[in-house]
C-alpha positions in Angstrom: -30.5 17.6 -4.9 -28.9 20.6 -6.0 -25.8 22.1 -5.9 -21.9 23.3 -7.2 -18.5 22.1 -6.9 -15.2 22.5 -8.0 -14.5 20.3 -10.6 -11.0 19.4 -9.5 -12.3 18.7 -6.4 -15.5 16.7 -6.8 -13.2 14.7 -9.3 -10.7 13.8 -6.9 -13.5 12.6 -4.4 -14.8 10.9 -6.5 -11.7 9.0 -8.2 -10.7 8.3 -4.5 -14.0 6.8 -3.5 -14.7 5.0 -6.4 -11.4 2.7 -5.8 -12.0 0.6 -3.3 -16.0 -0.6 -5.0 -15.9 -3.7 -6.0 -15.2 -4.9 -9.9 -18.7 -7.6 -9.0 -20.7 -6.6 -6.4 -23.0 -9.2 -4.5 -26.0 -6.3 -5.2 -25.8 -3.3 -7.9 -26.1 -0.7 -4.8 -22.3 -1.2 -3.5 -21.1 -0.7 -7.1 -22.6 3.5 -6.2 -20.9 6.0 -4.9 -23.3 8.4 -2.5 -23.6 11.5 -2.8 -24.9 13.5 0.1 -25.3 17.5 0.1 -25.7 18.8 3.2 -24.4 20.9 6.7 -22.1 23.1 4.1 -20.6 20.1 2.4 -21.3 16.9 0.1 -20.2 13.7 1.4 -19.1 11.4 -1.2 -19.0 7.7 0.4 -18.4 4.0 -1.0 -18.9 1.4 0.7 -18.9 -3.1 -0.1 -19.5 -4.2 4.0 -15.6 -4.6 3.8 -13.9 -1.2 3.5 -15.7 2.2 3.3 -14.4 5.5 2.0 -15.9 8.8 2.6 -14.4 12.4 1.5 -15.9 15.9 2.5 -16.3 18.6 -0.9 -17.3 22.5 -0.1 -20.2 23.1 -2.4 -22.5 25.9 -3.1 -25.4 24.0 -1.7 -29.2 25.3 -3.3 -30.6 21.7 -1.8 -29.5 19.2 0.2 -30.5 15.5 -0.8 -28.8 11.8 -1.5 -28.2 10.6 -4.7 -26.7 7.2 -5.5 -24.9 6.4 -8.7 -22.8 4.7 -10.8 -19.1 5.1 -8.7 -17.1 4.2 -11.6 -18.5 5.7 -14.2 -19.2 9.4 -12.1 -15.2 9.0 -11.9 -14.5 8.4 -15.5 -17.3 11.5 -16.4 -15.8 13.6 -13.7 -11.7 12.7 -15.0 -13.0 14.0 -18.1 -14.4 17.0 -17.2 -13.5 21.0 -18.9 -11.8 22.9 -15.7 -15.0 25.0 -14.8 -17.6 24.6 -11.7 -19.6 21.5 -11.6 -23.5 22.0 -11.4 -25.5 18.2 -10.0 -29.4 17.9 -9.5 -31.0 15.1 -8.4 -34.2 14.4 -11.0 -36.2 11.6 -10.5 -34.4 8.8 -11.1 -31.7 10.9 -12.6 -28.5 13.3 -12.1 -28.6 15.6 -14.0 -24.4 16.6 -14.4 -23.4 20.4 -16.2 -19.9 21.2 -16.5 -19.8 24.3 -19.4 -21.5 22.8 -22.1 -20.5 19.8 -21.3 -24.5 17.6 -19.7 -24.9 14.0 -18.7 -27.4 12.7 -17.4 -27.3 9.8 -14.9 -29.4 7.0 -13.7 -29.8 6.6 -10.3 -30.5 3.8 -7.8 -33.0 3.6 -4.5 -30.9 5.5 -1.8 -32.1 3.7 0.6 -31.2 0.2 -0.3 -27.5 1.8 0.4 -26.2 0.0 3.1 -25.0 2.5 6.5 -21.3 3.3 6.6 -19.6 1.4 9.9 -18.8 4.6 12.7 -15.5 5.1 12.9 -13.7 3.3 16.1 -12.3 4.6 18.9 -9.3 6.5 18.1 -5.7 4.7 18.8 -3.2 7.7 18.0 -1.4 9.2 15.4 0.9 9.8 13.1 2.8 11.8 10.1 1.3 11.5 7.2 3.9 11.3 5.4 5.7 9.0 7.3 3.1 6.9 7.3 2.8 6.7 3.7 6.1 6.0 3.2 6.7 3.2 5.7 3.3 1.4 4.3 5.2 1.6 1.0 8.2 -0.6 1.9 6.3 -2.8 3.6 2.8 -3.6 1.3 5.3 -4.8 -1.5 6.0 -8.1 0.2 2.3 -8.9 1.5 1.3 -12.1 -1.1 -2.1 -11.5 -3.3 -2.7 -15.8 -3.5 -6.7 -15.2 -2.1 -6.7 -18.7 -1.0 -4.0 -17.3 1.9 -5.9 -14.4 3.5 -3.4 -14.2 6.0 -0.5 -13.1 3.7 -2.4 -11.1 2.3 -2.8 -8.6 5.1 0.1 -5.9 7.0 0.3 -6.7 10.5 0.4 -3.9 12.1 1.9 -4.5 15.9 0.9 -1.7 18.0 3.9 -1.5 21.6 3.8 2.2 23.3 5.5 4.7 20.7 7.3 2.3 18.5 4.8 1.2 15.2 5.9 -2.0 13.6 4.9 -2.8 10.0 5.3 -6.6 8.9 4.5 -7.9 5.5 5.4 -12.0 4.0 4.1 -13.9 1.4 6.8 -16.8 2.6 9.5 -15.4 -0.3 10.2 -12.2 1.4 9.4 -10.3 4.4 9.2 -6.4 5.0 9.8 -5.1 8.6 9.6 -1.2 9.1 9.4 0.5 12.8 8.3 4.2 13.0 7.8 6.4 16.2 3.5 7.2 16.5 1.5 8.7 18.7 -0.2 6.6 21.0 -3.3 8.0 23.0 -2.5 5.2 25.7 1.5 5.4 26.6 0.8 2.0 27.8 -0.9 0.3 24.3 0.2 -2.8 23.2 -1.9 -4.4 20.0 -1.5 -6.2 17.0 -4.1 -6.0 13.9 -4.0 -7.1 10.6 -4.8 -5.4 7.8 -5.7 -6.0 3.4 -2.1 -4.9 2.7 -4.2 -3.4 -0.9 -6.6 -2.0 1.9 -3.5 -0.4 3.3 -1.5 0.7 0.3 -4.4 3.1 -1.3 -5.5 4.5 1.7 -1.8 5.8 2.5 -1.6 6.4 -1.0 -4.3 9.1 -0.3 -3.1 10.2 2.4 0.4 10.9 2.8 0.5 14.0 -0.1 -2.5 15.3 2.4 0.5 16.0 5.1 -0.2 16.7 9.1 -1.4 13.4 10.5 -3.3 10.7 9.8 -5.4 9.7 13.2 -5.0 5.7 13.6 -8.4 4.1 14.9 -9.2 0.7 16.2 -11.1 -1.6 17.4 -11.0 -4.9 18.8 -14.2 -7.5 17.8 -13.7 -11.8 17.4 -11.1 -13.2 15.3 -11.3 -11.2 12.3 -14.2 -8.8 12.8 -12.1 -6.1 14.4 -12.3 -2.7 13.0 -9.5 -0.2 11.9 -10.0 3.2 10.6 -7.6 5.7 9.3 -8.9 9.9 9.1 -6.8 12.4 7.9 -7.8 16.1 6.3 -11.1 15.5 4.9 -10.9 12.1 4.2 -11.6 8.9 6.4 -11.5 5.2 5.4 -13.0 2.2 7.6 -11.9 -2.1 6.6 -13.0 -4.9 8.2 -9.8 -6.8 9.9 -7.9 -9.9 9.1 -8.2 -13.0 11.7 -4.3 -13.3 12.0 -4.5 -14.9 15.5 -2.2 -17.3 14.1 0.3 -15.0 12.0 3.6 -17.1 12.1 6.4 -15.4 14.5 8.3 -14.3 11.5 10.2 -11.9 13.2 12.4 -15.0 13.8 13.4 -15.0 10.1 15.4 -12.4 10.5 19.3 -14.4 11.5 21.0 -13.1 14.6 24.4 -12.8 13.0 25.7 -13.0 9.3 29.1 -14.6 8.1 29.5 -11.9 5.1 28.8 -8.3 4.2 28.1 -6.2 0.9 27.4 -2.7 0.1 26.5 -1.5 -3.0 24.8 1.6 -4.7 20.8 1.0 -4.9 20.6 2.5 -8.2 23.5 1.0 -9.7 22.3 -3.1 -8.8 18.6 -2.3 -9.1 20.2 -1.1 -13.4 22.3 -4.2 -13.1 19.6 -6.5 -12.6 17.3 -5.2 -14.5 19.4 -5.7 -17.4 20.6 -8.5 -16.9 17.0 -10.1 -15.9 15.8 -9.7 -19.7 17.5 -12.6 -21.0 15.4 -15.0 -18.7 11.7 -15.0 -17.3 10.1 -13.3 -14.3 11.1 -15.8 -12.5 14.4 -17.1 -13.9 16.8 -16.2 -11.1 19.7 -14.0 -11.0 23.0 -14.7 -9.7 25.1 -12.5 -7.5 28.5 -13.2 -7.1 30.7 -11.4 -4.6 34.3 -11.0 -3.8 36.7 -9.3 -2.7 37.0 -8.0 -6.5 33.3 -7.0 -6.6 30.2 -8.4 -7.5 29.1 -10.3 -11.2 25.3 -10.3 -11.5 24.6 -13.8 -13.6 21.3 -14.4 -15.6 20.4 -17.7 -18.1 17.8 -18.6 -19.8 17.1 -22.5 -20.9 17.3 -20.7 -24.3 20.8 -20.7 -23.4 20.8 -16.7 -23.2 22.8 -15.5 -20.9 23.8 -11.8 -19.9 26.5 -10.6 -17.2 27.8 -7.1 -15.6 30.2 -6.3 -13.4 29.9 -3.7 -10.7 31.2 -2.1 -8.0 31.0 -3.4 -4.2 32.2 -3.3 -0.6 32.4 -7.3 0.4 34.0 -8.3 3.7 33.4 -12.6 3.9 34.0 -15.4 1.9 33.6 -15.3 -1.9 29.8 -16.6 -2.3 27.9 -16.6 -4.7 23.7 -16.4 -4.1 20.9 -16.2 -6.4 17.2 -14.6 -5.9 14.0 -13.8 -7.7 14.8 -10.3 -9.7 11.9 -8.9 -9.1 11.7 -9.6 -5.2 14.9 -8.1 -5.3 14.3 -4.9 -7.7 11.0 -4.4 -5.0 13.8 -4.7 -1.9 16.4 -2.5 -3.8 13.4 0.3 -5.2 12.0 1.1 -1.7 15.0 0.8 0.9 14.7 4.4 1.4 18.4 5.4 0.6 20.9 5.5 -2.0 23.3 2.4 -0.4 22.2 -1.1 1.0 23.6 -3.7 2.8 23.6 -7.1 2.3 23.7 -9.8 5.5 24.0 -13.5 4.5 24.6 -16.3 6.6 25.6 -18.5 3.3 24.1 -18.9 -0.3 21.6 -21.5 1.4 19.8 -18.8 3.7 18.1 -16.3 3.4 19.9 -12.4 2.7 18.9 -9.3 4.6 18.7 -5.8 2.7 18.5 -3.1 4.6 19.5 0.7 4.0 22.9 2.3 4.6 24.3 5.6 5.1 27.5 7.0 3.1 29.6 6.2 6.3 28.7 2.4 5.8 26.6 2.1 9.2 22.9 0.4 8.9 20.4 3.1 9.0 17.5 1.1 11.6 14.2 0.9 11.0 13.7 -0.8 7.7 14.6 -4.6 6.9 14.0 -6.6 3.7 14.6 -10.3 4.2 14.5 -12.4 0.8 14.7 -16.2 0.2 17.3 -17.2 -2.2 16.8 -19.6 -5.2 18.9 -22.7 -5.1 20.6 -22.7 -8.1 22.9 -25.7 -10.1 26.0 -24.3 -11.8 
C-alpha cells in the first residue's frame, strides 16, 4: 500500500474515526483504525463491535492495500503534521508516514484479525443535516450517564410518518424535540433507543457537512437492532439499546399549568451561573417569581449566600421553586431562542421550559422538563 493524501482531509478522517474507539479494548486490534486504499479512495474505519465509523477520503494511489495502526496515536500525529501533503506506505510490519521533513514509522497490527464492519441497514428516510444536529444537541443533554441503567443512557427515536421525535431522560429532567423528516415509508411507525453519546458525536460530525443525513434502521431481537447514519462520505452504525421497557415519559408533561413566566434566556443563564458560585454543583438555586419579576437566590452550608434580581413577566400566584443549577443552565443553553417560557403547576411538580417568540407565543417542537428540588427555608 502506498498513497498520497491531503493532510487536513486525513487528520479530520482519522480524528473522527478514532473518537469512537474504546479506551480499554477487549482485544488490541479494536484500538486500531483500518486504512484501506483502493477504488480511487482511502477508507478510514473503526469498529468496537458496538459502534462502527467509516469515512472515505480522496487520494493519489500508487499501490492499493490495507494497514491497521493505533487509532489514537495516528490521530495525534496527523493533527500535529505541517500543512503539506502526506505520503503513507506500508513496509512489512510498519507504516511509514512522511509529511514535509517529518517522518514517522508506526507498528502495524494484523489486518486479518480485524472484524468486518457491519453493513448499513436499509434506509428509513432522510433528514436535513443541520436540523438533525441541532435537535440531537437539544435532547442528548438530558440522557443519563449511569452505565448501570443503560436504558437511561439512550435517546429514544420515535418515527411516526413525517414526524421524528427524540426523547431523553436521566429521571431528573426530560427533553423532547419533534422535527419533520422524509421517511421512505409514509406510514412508518417504529421506535429505537440509540446510545446518546454515539448519537451526539455522529450528529455533531454530520451537521456541518450540510445536505441530508440518511437514517437507516434494522430491528432485531431486544437490544440487537442496528441503526445507521450516512452523510457526505461518512457513515456510522450503532447497536441499539434494549428499549422494550422504556417508561412512558411523555405522560410526565403536565396537561395544564397554574403559573407562567417569560424570561430572557441569556440574562437568566448568567444570573444562575453567578448566584450558584456560592454553592456546589448540586446545591439548588431558588427562583422567586412574583408580579415584580424574578429574584434568584443560592446558599451553601458555609452560610455563603447570593441573590440577584432580574426582569421577568409572571402570571399566577407568587412562587418559589428550587432547581439543580446545572440542569437549569443546560436547558436554557439549548433552548434555541432568546426568550423562554416557564410553566408551573406548583413548587413541587415538574416545571416545563419552552422556547418563546418575541410576541410571547410558545414556539412548538421543543420542551425541557426539570424536576424541582425541595428546599426548606
